[in-house]
C-alpha positions as CSV (number, residue, x, y, z in Angstrom):
1,M,128.9,53.9,191.4
2,A,131.3,52.1,193.9
3,V,132.3,53.5,197.0
4,A,136.1,53.3,197.5
5,P,137.3,51.6,200.5
6,A,138.8,53.3,203.5
7,P,142.5,53.8,202.9
8,R,144.4,50.7,205.1
9,H,147.8,50.6,206.4
10,R,150.2,47.8,206.0
11,N,148.7,46.1,209.1
12,G,145.3,45.9,207.6
13,W,143.6,48.8,209.8
14,G,141.9,51.9,208.2
15,D,143.1,55.2,209.1
16,E,140.2,56.3,211.4
17,L,140.6,53.0,213.3
18,E,144.2,53.7,214.0
19,L,143.5,57.2,214.9
20,V,140.8,56.5,217.4
21,L,142.8,53.5,219.0
22,R,146.1,55.7,219.6
23,E,143.9,58.5,220.9
24,A,142.1,56.2,223.5
25,L,145.3,54.7,224.3
26,R,147.2,57.8,224.7
27,T,144.6,59.4,227.1
28,I,143.5,56.5,229.3
29,K,145.2,56.2,232.8
30,F,143.0,53.6,234.3
31,G,140.3,51.5,232.8
32,S,139.8,49.5,229.4
33,V,139.6,49.9,225.7
34,T,137.4,47.3,224.1
35,L,137.0,46.6,220.3
36,I,133.4,45.5,219.5
37,I,133.7,43.5,215.9
38,Q,131.1,42.3,213.8
39,D,131.3,39.9,210.7
40,G,135.3,40.1,211.2
41,K,135.4,44.0,211.0
42,V,135.7,46.6,214.1
43,I,132.6,48.7,214.2
44,Q,132.9,50.3,217.6
45,V,135.8,51.4,220.2
46,D,134.7,51.6,223.7
47,K,136.7,53.6,226.3
48,N,135.8,52.9,229.9
49,E,138.0,55.0,232.4
50,K,138.2,54.6,236.0
51,V,138.5,57.5,238.2
52,R,140.7,56.7,241.3
53,L,140.2,58.8,244.5
54,R,143.0,59.9,246.3
55,K,141.5,59.7,249.6
56,P,138.0,58.3,250.0
57,E,136.5,60.2,252.6
58,F,133.2,58.4,253.0
59,I,134.4,54.6,253.1
60,D,132.0,53.6,255.6
61,G,129.0,54.7,253.8
62,G,128.2,57.8,256.3
63,G,127.9,60.3,253.5
64,I,125.4,58.4,251.6
């Protein structure tokens, strides 16, 4: 029995990929979103978010 392929949009992306990308881009403030591609297909989405401190208190390392 053959498995049906995931639905694709006119841009060639699957529904799941579009939802994951939209959510990652919507929620990130500083950082990066990386697509991991294998054999021409996206297999993973990594979201690396930076947290910026407003007022660094221990900039001289005194608190470490």
